[in-house]
KOLNU-850778 format. One line per 5 residues: for each residue x, y, z of N, C-alpha, C. Coordinates in nm, 3 decimals. Layout:
<atoms>
X,Y,Z,X,Y,Z,X,Y,Z  ...
</atoms>
This chain:
<atoms>
-2.262,2.262,-1.240,-2.310,2.125,-1.227,-2.415,2.099,-1.335  -2.399,1.989,-1.406,-2.494,1.952,-1.512,-2.611,1.879,-1.449  -2.732,1.925,-1.479,-2.853,1.862,-1.427,-2.915,1.772,-1.532  -2.973,1.661,-1.485,-3.031,1.563,-1.576,-3.143,1.624,-1.660  -3.224,1.714,-1.601,-3.334,1.772,-1.677,-3.284,1.856,-1.793
-3.169,1.922,-1.775,-3.111,2.000,-1.883,-3.061,1.909,-1.995  -3.004,1.795,-1.958,-2.957,1.700,-2.059,-3.075,1.646,-2.142  -3.187,1.621,-2.077,-3.305,1.573,-2.150,-3.352,1.678,-2.251  -3.350,1.804,-2.211,-3.391,1.911,-2.303,-3.293,1.923,-2.419  -3.163,1.917,-2.389,-3.062,1.926,-2.495,-3.080,1.813,-2.596
-3.102,1.695,-2.546,-3.119,1.580,-2.636,-3.244,1.599,-2.724  -3.351,1.656,-2.668,-3.473,1.679,-2.746,-3.450,1.786,-2.852  -3.376,1.892,-2.817,-3.346,1.997,-2.914,-3.262,1.940,-3.027  -3.161,1.858,-2.993,-3.075,1.799,-3.095,-3.155,1.708,-3.188  -3.254,1.635,-3.130,-3.333,1.542,-3.211,-3.435,1.612,-3.299
-3.492,1.725,-3.251,-3.601,1.792,-3.326,-3.553,1.911,-3.407  -3.441,1.970,-3.368,-3.386,2.081,-3.445,-3.436,2.218,-3.405  -3.526,2.230,-3.307,-3.575,2.362,-3.266,-3.626,2.359,-3.124  -3.632,2.478,-3.064,-3.683,2.489,-2.928,-3.832,2.457,-2.922  -3.907,2.507,-3.020,-4.051,2.486,-3.018,-4.087,2.338,-3.034
-4.017,2.269,-3.126,-4.043,2.127,-3.146,-4.002,2.047,-3.023  -3.890,2.086,-2.963,-3.846,2.019,-2.841,-3.948,2.040,-2.729  -4.004,2.163,-2.723,-4.105,2.192,-2.621,-4.228,2.104,-2.639  -4.270,2.085,-2.762,-4.387,2.000,-2.787,-4.359,1.856,-2.746  -4.239,1.810,-2.774,-4.203,1.672,-2.739,-4.197,1.653,-2.588
-4.149,1.755,-2.519,-4.131,1.744,-2.374,-4.253,1.790,-2.296  -4.350,1.850,-2.364,-4.470,1.898,-2.296,-4.448,2.026,-2.219  -4.362,2.115,-2.271,-4.339,2.244,-2.208,-4.334,2.353,-2.315  -4.319,2.477,-2.274,-4.322,2.589,-2.369,-4.184,2.612,-2.429  -4.185,2.685,-2.543,-4.059,2.720,-2.608,-3.971,2.807,-2.518
-4.027,2.908,-2.447,-3.942,2.987,-2.357,-3.879,2.902,-2.246  -3.951,2.802,-2.198,-3.895,2.715,-2.094,-3.775,2.637,-2.147  -3.785,2.589,-2.272,-3.673,2.518,-2.335,-3.554,2.613,-2.349  -3.581,2.734,-2.396,-3.473,2.832,-2.414,-3.404,2.864,-2.282  -3.484,2.878,-2.176,-3.428,2.910,-2.044,-3.339,2.797,-1.993
-3.384,2.674,-2.014,-3.305,2.560,-1.965,-3.176,2.545,-2.045  -3.180,2.576,-2.174,-3.058,2.569,-2.253,-2.957,2.675,-2.210  -3.007,2.795,-2.178,-2.917,2.899,-2.128,-2.854,2.856,-1.995  -2.933,2.794,-1.911,-2.880,2.747,-1.782,-2.774,2.639,-1.802  -2.796,2.548,-1.898,-2.699,2.442,-1.924,-2.570,2.500,-1.980
-2.580,2.594,-2.073,-2.461,2.657,-2.129,-2.384,2.733,-2.022  -2.456,2.794,-1.928,-2.388,2.863,-1.818,-2.316,2.764,-1.729  -2.374,2.646,-1.710,-2.313,2.544,-1.626,-2.183,2.492,-1.685  -2.182,2.467,-1.816,-2.063,2.409,-1.880,-1.965,2.516,-1.924  -2.010,2.642,-1.931,-1.920,2.753,-1.963,-1.884,2.766,-2.108
-1.968,2.711,-2.198,-1.941,2.724,-2.342,-2.070,2.705,-2.419  -2.084,2.767,-2.537,-2.206,2.749,-2.618,-2.222,2.604,-2.662  -2.347,2.558,-2.663,-2.378,2.422,-2.706,-2.459,2.420,-2.835  -2.520,2.534,-2.866,-2.606,2.543,-2.984,-2.572,2.669,-3.063  -2.581,2.657,-3.194,-2.567,2.773,-3.283,-2.702,2.792,-3.350
-2.761,2.909,-3.337,-2.893,2.936,-3.393,-2.879,2.990,-3.535  -2.930,2.921,-3.631,-2.927,2.963,-3.772,-3.072,2.971,-3.820  -3.129,3.092,-3.810,-3.270,3.108,-3.845,-3.357,3.035,-3.744  -3.441,2.948,-3.795,-3.528,2.870,-3.707,-3.467,2.737,-3.667  -3.352,2.703,-3.723,-3.288,2.576,-3.695,-3.180,2.593,-3.588
-3.153,2.484,-3.521,-3.048,2.481,-3.419,-2.942,2.381,-3.462  -2.817,2.423,-3.450,-2.707,2.332,-3.484,-2.617,2.319,-3.362  -2.578,2.196,-3.335,-2.492,2.169,-3.219,-2.350,2.217,-3.245  -2.289,2.277,-3.144,-2.145,2.303,-3.150,-2.072,2.174,-3.121  -1.939,2.177,-3.132,-1.860,2.057,-3.101,-1.884,2.014,-2.956
-1.889,2.113,-2.866,-1.916,2.080,-2.725,-2.056,2.021,-2.709  -2.154,2.078,-2.785,-2.290,2.026,-2.779,-2.298,1.883,-2.828  -2.226,1.852,-2.937,-2.225,1.715,-2.990,-2.167,1.618,-2.888  -2.058,1.660,-2.822,-1.996,1.575,-2.720,-2.092,1.549,-2.605  -2.162,1.653,-2.561,-2.253,1.638,-2.448,-2.373,1.551,-2.484
-2.425,1.567,-2.606,-2.537,1.483,-2.649,-2.492,1.337,-2.657  -2.369,1.317,-2.703,-2.318,1.180,-2.715,-2.313,1.111,-2.577  -2.276,1.187,-2.476,-2.268,1.130,-2.341,-2.404,1.128,-2.271  -2.497,1.214,-2.316,-2.624,1.228,-2.246,-2.702,1.098,-2.240  -2.703,1.022,-2.350,-2.781,0.898,-2.352,-2.735,0.801,-2.244
-2.603,0.784,-2.233,-2.550,0.695,-2.131,-2.577,0.745,-1.990  -2.562,0.878,-1.971,-2.586,0.935,-1.838,-2.731,0.918,-1.798  -2.822,0.951,-1.889,-2.965,0.942,-1.857,-3.008,0.797,-1.840  -2.951,0.706,-1.919,-2.984,0.564,-1.902,-2.937,0.515,-1.767  -2.815,0.559,-1.726,-2.764,0.521,-1.595,-2.850,0.573,-1.482
-2.895,0.699,-1.495,-2.983,0.757,-1.393,-3.116,0.682,-1.385  -3.169,0.646,-1.501,-3.295,0.571,-1.502,-3.278,0.436,-1.433  -3.167,0.369,-1.465,-3.140,0.240,-1.401,-3.125,0.256,-1.250  -3.054,0.363,-1.209,-3.036,0.388,-1.065,-3.169,0.415,-0.997  -3.254,0.496,-1.062,-3.385,0.526,-1.004,-3.468,0.399,-0.990
-3.463,0.313,-1.091,-3.540,0.189,-1.085,-3.489,0.096,-0.975  -3.355,0.090,-0.961,-3.298,0.004,-0.857,-3.333,0.054,-0.717  -3.322,0.185,-0.697,-3.356,0.243,-0.568,-3.505,0.222,-0.538  -3.588,0.239,-0.640,-3.732,0.217,-0.620,-3.760,0.072,-0.584  -3.686,-0.021,-0.644,-3.703,-0.163,-0.612,-3.663,-0.192,-0.468
-3.552,-0.131,-0.424,-3.507,-0.150,-0.286,-3.609,-0.089,-0.190  -3.654,0.032,-0.221,-3.751,0.099,-0.134,-3.882,0.022,-0.127  -3.917,-0.046,-0.237,-4.040,-0.122,-0.241,-4.022,-0.266,-0.200  -3.902,-0.302,-0.149,-3.869,-0.437,-0.103,-3.878,-0.540,-0.215  -3.863,-0.494,-0.340,-3.850,-0.590,-0.450,-3.704,-0.632,-0.466
-3.617,-0.561,-0.396,-3.474,-0.593,-0.396,-3.417,-0.539,-0.266  -3.291,-0.569,-0.242,-3.227,-0.519,-0.120,-3.139,-0.626,-0.058  -3.052,-0.582,0.031,-2.958,-0.673,0.096,-2.950,-0.636,0.243  -2.949,-0.738,0.328,-2.932,-0.717,0.472,-2.824,-0.812,0.521  -2.727,-0.756,0.592,-2.620,-0.837,0.651,-2.651,-0.854,0.799
-2.677,-0.979,0.837,-2.720,-1.011,0.974,-2.609,-1.085,1.046  -2.583,-1.045,1.170,-2.488,-1.116,1.256,-2.564,-1.162,1.380  -2.547,-1.288,1.417,-2.621,-1.343,1.530,-2.532,-1.434,1.613  -2.563,-1.445,1.741,-2.497,-1.544,1.826,-2.557,-1.681,1.794  -2.484,-1.792,1.820,-2.525,-1.924,1.769,-2.665,-1.970,1.808
-2.705,-1.956,1.935,-2.838,-2.006,1.971,-2.948,-1.923,1.908  -2.922,-1.797,1.878,-3.017,-1.717,1.803,-3.025,-1.761,1.658  -2.909,-1.799,1.602,-2.903,-1.844,1.462,-2.985,-1.970,1.439  -2.993,-2.055,1.542,-3.060,-2.183,1.524,-3.206,-2.181,1.568  -3.252,-2.072,1.629,-3.390,-2.067,1.678,-3.469,-1.951,1.617
-3.431,-1.829,1.645,-3.507,-1.713,1.598,-3.484,-1.684,1.449  -3.358,-1.693,1.407,-3.322,-1.648,1.272,-3.390,-1.730,1.161  -3.392,-1.864,1.167,-3.456,-1.938,1.057,-3.602,-1.901,1.036  -3.678,-1.888,1.144,-3.820,-1.851,1.132,-3.835,-1.713,1.072  -3.752,-1.618,1.119,-3.761,-1.480,1.070,-3.725,-1.473,0.922
-3.618,-1.540,0.881,-3.573,-1.529,0.743,-3.667,-1.602,0.647  -3.727,-1.712,0.692,-3.825,-1.781,0.607,-3.945,-1.691,0.581  -3.992,-1.621,0.686,-4.106,-1.530,0.669,-4.067,-1.412,0.580  -3.945,-1.361,0.596,-3.899,-1.249,0.515,-3.891,-1.288,0.368  -3.839,-1.407,0.341,-3.828,-1.452,0.202,-3.965,-1.472,0.139
-4.060,-1.525,0.217,-4.195,-1.546,0.164,-4.262,-1.414,0.130  -4.241,-1.312,0.216,-4.306,-1.183,0.194,-4.232,-1.097,0.091  -4.100,-1.107,0.089,-4.018,-1.021,0.002,-3.907,-1.105,-0.062  -3.940,-1.185,-0.161,-3.841,-1.278,-0.218,-3.721,-1.210,-0.282  -3.732,-1.081,-0.315,-3.618,-1.012,-0.376,-3.515,-0.964,-0.277
-3.546,-0.970,-0.149,-3.453,-0.923,-0.046,-3.358,-1.036,-0.006  -3.229,-1.010,-0.015,-3.127,-1.110,0.017,-3.069,-1.082,0.156  -3.054,-1.187,0.235,-2.997,-1.173,0.370,-2.878,-1.267,0.383  -2.765,-1.212,0.426,-2.649,-1.295,0.458,-2.641,-1.309,0.609  -2.587,-1.422,0.656,-2.580,-1.451,0.799,-2.438,-1.486,0.839
-2.392,-1.421,0.945,-2.261,-1.450,1.003,-2.280,-1.467,1.153  -2.203,-1.556,1.214,-2.216,-1.578,1.358,-2.106,-1.507,1.435  -2.147,-1.441,1.543,-2.052,-1.376,1.634,-2.125,-1.348,1.765  -2.055,-1.367,1.875,-2.111,-1.335,2.006,-2.094,-1.186,2.032  -2.186,-1.127,2.110,-2.159,-0.991,2.155,-2.045,-0.994,2.259
-1.963,-0.889,2.268,-1.977,-0.759,2.202,-1.917,-0.754,2.061  -1.859,-0.866,2.011,-1.801,-0.863,1.876,-1.906,-0.828,1.771  -2.026,-0.885,1.784,-2.131,-0.857,1.686,-2.170,-0.710,1.687  -2.175,-0.650,1.806,-2.210,-0.509,1.817,-2.100,-0.421,1.760  -1.975,-0.462,1.780,-1.863,-0.389,1.720,-1.871,-0.391,1.568
-1.911,-0.505,1.512,-1.927,-0.516,1.367,-2.034,-0.419,1.317  -2.142,-0.407,1.392,-2.249,-0.315,1.353,-2.199,-0.172,1.352  -2.131,-0.132,1.457,-2.082,0.006,1.466,-1.975,0.034,1.361  -1.901,-0.070,1.320,-1.797,-0.051,1.219,-1.851,-0.054,1.077  -1.980,-0.082,1.061,-2.039,-0.086,0.928,-2.025,-0.220,0.859
-1.988,-0.326,0.933,-1.967,-0.457,0.873,-2.094,-0.542,0.872  -2.201,-0.493,0.931,-2.330,-0.560,0.922,-2.440,-0.456,0.937  -2.564,-0.497,0.911,-2.678,-0.406,0.917,-2.765,-0.431,1.040  -2.770,-0.556,1.083,-2.849,-0.594,1.201,-2.765,-0.690,1.284  -2.763,-0.668,1.416,-2.691,-0.758,1.507,-2.789,-0.813,1.609
-2.794,-0.945,1.620,-2.869,-1.010,1.726,-2.774,-1.022,1.845  -2.814,-0.969,1.960,-2.723,-0.964,2.075,-2.800,-0.991,2.203  -2.726,-1.004,2.311,-2.790,-1.024,2.442,-2.704,-0.960,2.550  -2.768,-0.934,2.663,-2.697,-0.892,2.783,-2.774,-0.945,2.903  -2.701,-0.976,3.010,-2.764,-1.031,3.129,-2.827,-0.921,3.212
-2.939,-0.954,3.273,-3.004,-0.858,3.362,-2.912,-0.825,3.478  -2.915,-0.700,3.519,-2.836,-0.663,3.636,-2.902,-0.719,3.761  -2.823,-0.756,3.862,-2.881,-0.806,3.987,-2.971,-0.701,4.050  -3.072,-0.746,4.124,-3.166,-0.655,4.188,-3.092,-0.556,4.277  -3.126,-0.428,4.263,-3.067,-0.324,4.346,-2.932,-0.275,4.299
-2.880,-0.333,4.190,-2.747,-0.294,4.141,-2.762,-0.206,4.017  -2.666,-0.118,3.998,-2.662,-0.035,3.879,-2.579,-0.104,3.772  -2.625,-0.096,3.647,-2.548,-0.156,3.539,-2.424,-0.069,3.512  -2.308,-0.129,3.521,-2.184,-0.056,3.498,-2.167,-0.023,3.351  -2.122,0.099,3.318,-2.098,0.131,3.176,-1.996,0.034,3.115
-2.015,-0.004,2.994,-1.922,-0.098,2.931,-1.970,-0.135,2.793  -1.918,-0.245,2.737,-1.951,-0.284,2.600,-2.096,-0.326,2.581  -2.171,-0.346,2.691,-2.310,-0.387,2.678,-2.405,-0.268,2.667  -2.350,-0.146,2.667,-2.435,-0.028,2.654,-2.464,-0.001,2.506  -2.591,0.026,2.474,-2.634,0.041,2.336,-2.707,0.174,2.314
-2.671,0.277,2.389,-2.744,0.404,2.383,-2.739,0.468,2.245  -2.636,0.438,2.165,-2.622,0.498,2.033,-2.691,0.417,1.923  -2.756,0.307,1.960,-2.815,0.217,1.862,-2.966,0.212,1.875  -3.032,0.165,1.769,-3.174,0.134,1.776,-3.188,-0.005,1.833  -3.261,-0.018,1.943,-3.274,-0.145,2.015,-3.417,-0.197,2.000
-3.431,-0.315,1.941,-3.563,-0.380,1.931,-3.564,-0.501,2.026  -3.630,-0.491,2.141,-3.637,-0.606,2.233,-3.708,-0.723,2.167  -3.655,-0.843,2.187,-3.714,-0.963,2.128,-3.776,-1.052,2.236  -3.697,-1.092,2.333,-3.750,-1.178,2.439,-3.656,-1.178,2.559  -3.707,-1.228,2.670,-3.624,-1.249,2.789,-3.600,-1.398,2.801
-3.475,-1.436,2.807,-3.433,-1.576,2.804,-3.382,-1.617,2.942  -3.452,-1.708,3.007,-3.413,-1.752,3.142,-3.308,-1.863,3.132  -3.210,-1.858,3.221,-3.110,-1.964,3.227,-3.165,-2.083,3.305  -3.132,-2.201,3.259,-3.174,-2.324,3.327,-3.052,-2.407,3.361  -3.069,-2.494,3.463,-2.962,-2.587,3.497,-2.970,-2.711,3.410
-2.857,-2.769,3.385,-2.851,-2.892,3.305,-2.770,-2.994,3.384  -2.833,-3.109,3.415,-2.766,-3.213,3.495,-2.780,-3.347,3.423  -2.692,-3.443,3.450,-2.708,-3.577,3.391,-2.842,-3.637,3.434  -2.900,-3.721,3.348,-3.033,-3.775,3.376,-3.037,-3.863,3.501  -2.921,-3.916,3.544,-2.917,-3.997,3.666,-2.872,-3.916,3.788
-2.862,-3.787,3.770,-2.818,-3.701,3.880,-2.923,-3.700,3.993  -2.879,-3.679,4.115,-2.968,-3.680,4.231,-3.076,-3.571,4.222  -3.051,-3.466,4.144,-3.147,-3.356,4.134,-3.220,-3.353,3.999  -3.205,-3.460,3.920,-3.262,-3.460,3.784,-3.414,-3.449,3.785  -3.478,-3.500,3.889,-3.624,-3.497,3.895,-3.676,-3.379,3.975
-3.589,-3.294,4.023,-3.632,-3.181,4.105,-3.705,-3.078,4.020  -3.809,-3.017,4.077,-3.881,-2.913,4.004,-3.796,-2.789,3.988  -3.731,-2.747,4.096,-3.642,-2.632,4.091,-3.523,-2.660,4.181  -3.413,-2.594,4.150,-3.287,-2.618,4.219,-3.222,-2.485,4.252  -3.178,-2.468,4.375,-3.097,-2.352,4.410,-2.957,-2.377,4.357
-2.897,-2.275,4.298,-2.767,-2.297,4.236,-2.663,-2.341,4.340  -2.686,-2.302,4.465,-2.595,-2.345,4.571,-2.596,-2.496,4.593  -2.708,-2.563,4.553,-2.715,-2.709,4.565,-2.616,-2.779,4.473  -2.561,-2.704,4.376,-2.467,-2.762,4.280,-2.323,-2.718,4.307  -2.301,-2.664,4.426,-2.170,-2.605,4.457,-2.056,-2.705,4.447
-2.080,-2.830,4.481,-1.971,-2.929,4.484,-1.957,-3.006,4.353  -2.035,-2.968,4.252,-2.032,-3.041,4.125,-1.920,-2.988,4.035  -1.867,-3.074,3.948,-1.781,-3.023,3.838,-1.869,-2.951,3.737  -1.818,-2.845,3.676,-1.899,-2.762,3.586,-1.845,-2.764,3.445  -1.937,-2.755,3.350,-1.902,-2.733,3.210,-1.950,-2.592,3.176
-1.860,-2.507,3.133,-1.892,-2.366,3.106,-1.901,-2.341,2.956  -1.973,-2.235,2.922,-1.995,-2.200,2.782,-1.902,-2.091,2.734  -1.958,-1.999,2.650,-1.878,-1.893,2.590,-1.818,-1.803,2.699  -1.715,-1.724,2.667,-1.650,-1.642,2.771,-1.745,-1.553,2.849  -1.841,-1.488,2.784,-1.935,-1.404,2.857,-2.025,-1.487,2.946
-2.072,-1.603,2.895,-2.156,-1.691,2.976,-2.077,-1.748,3.093  -1.950,-1.776,3.069,-1.863,-1.827,3.175,-1.847,-1.723,3.285  -1.827,-1.598,3.245,-1.815,-1.491,3.344,-1.943,-1.474,3.423  -2.059,-1.485,3.354,-2.187,-1.474,3.423,-2.205,-1.590,3.521  -2.165,-1.712,3.482,-2.175,-1.828,3.569,-2.096,-1.807,3.697
-1.972,-1.763,3.682,-1.887,-1.739,3.800,-1.949,-1.634,3.890  -2.003,-1.528,3.831,-2.065,-1.421,3.909,-2.185,-1.472,3.988  -2.270,-1.552,3.923,-2.389,-1.605,3.990,-2.350,-1.701,4.102  -2.254,-1.787,4.074,-2.211,-1.883,4.176,-2.147,-1.813,4.295  -2.064,-1.714,4.269,-2.002,-1.642,4.378,-2.106,-1.566,4.459
-2.213,-1.521,4.392,-2.323,-1.458,4.464,-2.394,-1.555,4.556  -2.387,-1.686,4.523,-2.447,-1.790,4.606,-2.349,-1.845,4.709  -2.227,-1.790,4.712,-2.132,-1.826,4.816,-2.029,-1.931,4.780  -2.011,-1.960,4.650,-1.908,-2.058,4.612,-1.849,-2.023,4.477  -1.733,-2.076,4.449,-1.667,-2.060,4.320,-1.677,-2.192,4.244
-1.734,-2.193,4.124,-1.751,-2.320,4.054,-1.617,-2.379,4.008  -1.609,-2.511,4.019,-1.492,-2.581,3.966,-1.520,-2.617,3.821  -1.463,-2.541,3.728,-1.491,-2.559,3.586,-1.390,-2.659,3.529  -1.440,-2.777,3.496,-1.354,-2.881,3.438,-1.342,-2.868,3.287  -1.449,-2.824,3.222,-1.449,-2.810,3.077,-1.512,-2.677,3.038
-1.464,-2.619,2.930,-1.522,-2.495,2.877,-1.525,-2.504,2.725  -1.639,-2.473,2.666,-1.654,-2.479,2.521,-1.760,-2.379,2.477  -1.740,-2.320,2.359,-1.839,-2.229,2.302,-1.953,-2.304,2.233  -1.938,-2.435,2.219,-2.033,-2.515,2.141,-2.139,-2.573,2.234  -2.264,-2.526,2.218,-2.371,-2.572,2.307,-2.396,-2.722,2.298
-2.400,-2.783,2.178,-2.416,-2.928,2.174,-2.305,-3.002,2.249  -2.184,-2.946,2.249,-2.074,-3.009,2.323,-2.101,-3.001,2.473  -2.153,-2.885,2.518,-2.188,-2.872,2.660,-2.290,-2.978,2.699  -2.395,-2.992,2.618,-2.500,-3.090,2.646,-2.442,-3.232,2.645  -2.356,-3.260,2.548,-2.296,-3.393,2.540,-2.211,-3.425,2.662
-2.134,-3.329,2.710,-2.050,-3.351,2.828,-2.135,-3.374,2.953  -2.244,-3.297,2.965,-2.334,-3.319,3.078,-2.401,-3.455,3.067  -2.447,-3.488,2.945,-2.514,-3.616,2.923,-2.425,-3.735,2.953  -2.295,-3.717,2.937,-2.199,-3.825,2.965,-2.164,-3.832,3.113  -2.226,-3.745,3.193,-2.203,-3.748,3.337,-2.077,-3.679,3.383
-2.022,-3.591,3.300,-1.895,-3.527,3.333,-1.909,-3.397,3.410  -2.034,-3.357,3.435,-2.052,-3.234,3.511,-2.190,-3.178,3.492  -2.211,-3.056,3.546,-2.339,-2.986,3.531,-2.311,-2.855,3.460  -2.417,-2.789,3.415,-2.400,-2.665,3.341,-2.521,-2.576,3.361  -2.506,-2.451,3.324,-2.616,-2.355,3.319,-2.618,-2.301,3.177
-2.735,-2.314,3.111,-2.748,-2.268,2.973,-2.875,-2.184,2.957  -2.876,-2.091,2.864,-3.001,-2.020,2.832,-3.102,-2.117,2.773  -3.230,-2.094,2.799,-3.334,-2.180,2.742,-3.327,-2.182,2.590  -3.291,-2.069,2.530,-3.282,-2.061,2.385,-3.176,-2.158,2.333  -3.067,-2.175,2.409,-2.962,-2.267,2.368,-3.008,-2.412,2.381
-3.080,-2.441,2.489,-3.130,-2.578,2.508,-3.231,-2.613,2.400  -3.311,-2.513,2.359,-3.411,-2.538,2.254,-3.348,-2.569,2.120  -3.221,-2.531,2.102,-3.156,-2.551,1.973,-3.084,-2.685,1.962  -3.081,-2.764,2.071,-3.014,-2.894,2.068,-3.106,-2.998,2.133  -3.074,-3.124,2.111,-3.148,-3.232,2.176,-3.065,-3.281,2.295
-3.112,-3.252,2.418,-3.029,-3.285,2.535,-3.033,-3.433,2.572  -2.971,-3.517,2.493,-2.969,-3.660,2.522,-2.886,-3.687,2.647  -2.943,-3.767,2.737,-2.871,-3.804,2.858,-2.867,-3.695,2.962  -2.934,-3.582,2.937,-2.931,-3.471,3.031,-3.073,-3.424,3.061  -3.092,-3.361,3.175,-3.221,-3.308,3.216,-3.206,-3.161,3.253
-3.307,-3.082,3.219,-3.305,-2.942,3.259,-3.380,-2.925,3.390  -3.332,-2.834,3.473,-3.397,-2.803,3.599,-3.407,-2.650,3.611  -3.512,-2.603,3.675,-3.530,-2.460,3.694,-3.437,-2.411,3.804  -3.365,-2.303,3.776,-3.272,-2.247,3.873,-3.339,-2.137,3.954  -3.311,-2.135,4.083,-3.356,-2.028,4.171,-3.235,-1.973,4.247
-3.221,-1.842,4.259,-3.310,-1.740,4.200,-3.292,-1.734,4.048  -3.391,-1.678,3.979,-3.390,-1.673,3.833,-3.276,-1.585,3.782  -3.210,-1.632,3.677,-3.108,-1.553,3.606,-3.156,-1.541,3.462  -3.163,-1.420,3.412,-3.219,-1.398,3.277,-3.123,-1.315,3.192  -3.139,-1.330,3.063,-3.069,-1.243,2.970,-3.169,-1.182,2.873
-3.140,-1.062,2.830,-3.226,-0.987,2.739,-3.176,-1.007,2.597  -3.263,-1.058,2.509,-3.229,-1.081,2.369,-3.285,-0.964,2.288  -3.200,-0.903,2.206,-3.242,-0.785,2.129,-3.188,-0.795,1.986  -3.251,-0.718,1.898,-3.196,-0.693,1.764,-3.152,-0.548,1.760  -3.032,-0.524,1.710,-2.973,-0.390,1.709,-2.946,-0.345,1.566
-2.960,-0.216,1.542,-2.916,-0.158,1.416,-2.881,-0.012,1.442  -2.825,0.054,1.341,-2.792,0.196,1.352,-2.915,0.280,1.318  -2.927,0.401,1.375,-3.046,0.483,1.350,-3.076,0.505,1.202  -2.974,0.534,1.120,-2.999,0.556,0.977,-3.044,0.428,0.908  -2.985,0.314,0.947,-3.022,0.187,0.885,-3.165,0.146,0.919
-3.214,0.189,1.033,-3.350,0.152,1.073,-3.454,0.205,0.975  -3.417,0.307,0.896,-3.510,0.365,0.797,-3.506,0.291,0.664  -3.409,0.202,0.644,-3.399,0.126,0.519,-3.507,0.017,0.519  -3.592,0.011,0.416,-3.705,-0.083,0.419,-3.666,-0.229,0.446  -3.560,-0.278,0.382,-3.522,-0.418,0.403,-3.477,-0.444,0.546
-3.407,-0.348,0.605,-3.362,-0.363,0.745,-3.484,-0.358,0.837  -3.574,-0.264,0.813,-3.694,-0.254,0.896,-3.778,-0.382,0.887  -3.788,-0.439,0.768,-3.863,-0.564,0.752,-3.797,-0.678,0.827  -3.664,-0.684,0.825,-3.591,-0.789,0.896,-3.612,-0.777,1.047  -3.606,-0.655,1.099,-3.630,-0.633,1.242,-3.772,-0.677,1.279
-3.868,-0.644,1.193,-4.006,-0.683,1.220,-4.025,-0.834,1.225  -3.960,-0.905,1.131,-3.974,-1.051,1.130,-3.903,-1.115,1.249  -3.791,-1.058,1.293,-3.724,-1.110,1.413,-3.814,-1.094,1.536  -3.883,-0.980,1.545,-3.974,-0.959,1.657,-4.090,-1.060,1.653  -4.144,-1.085,1.534,-4.253,-1.180,1.522,-4.205,-1.322,1.554
-4.084,-1.356,1.513,-4.031,-1.490,1.542,-4.012,-1.514,1.690  -3.991,-1.407,1.765,-3.965,-1.419,1.909,-4.093,-1.427,1.993  -4.208,-1.401,1.931,-4.333,-1.404,2.007,-4.367,-1.546,2.051  -4.421,-1.561,2.170,-4.460,-1.696,2.218,-4.564,-1.757,2.127  -4.556,-1.888,2.111,-4.654,-1.960,2.027,-4.730,-2.060,2.111
</atoms>
């Protein structure tokens, strides 16, 4: 294997014509230069220098290696500088995947702070709900995934499944409580808090598949099965349908914060239903400076103000 330090010595010998002169240029002794040249010749398996008195002459193999050495050493220098820039957050890339309500609330604040602190770091954003976003992280298609999972009911064990993150680095961000959403003229619009069972006879507008499954589970826990008239992954559409008087809904507070609920009112649901919002990455990626900085800014963006 050819080592970069040996190439530097060879290039100095070729430029100066002797081991002693090369040693002076490199700041080392003549025996050290001689030893490194012997090591390089052993690595390539052929003589690189012909000694004629006090002068050194390159063999054909030596000339070929010197010709390539400049490009190799320049490439190594460029690589070292690029890695140093990434390590120092003067450069770098982070691929972020987030669910929509996270994209419109936490992510903009975090990325604005990251850009201000480290303008050379580039972040790309893609939207996906968990567990798809978590699958992308494990497959190497992103570096950070913003995800959520619902709290397990009191006294229940969380069943193993796609919401388990034991193999990942988990950075908790916030706990997001679900709220009820009713038309502004609804009989319960002015209520301080509402038991979900009070909405048993209402038509429902459901959200994403996981949120829909959680809604059904909560309602069945309250003794009824919701009549879902509309289902959409788009939170503004959910708010619009409720505002038009077409039904009621349950949404995370983070989702409500990302839209203007015209024609609709939020009510506190009892008992409380919460989801845990986290940022996820792989253990090795957590050591990458740009990824660590992104995780830090997401945590700061999630702090109460």
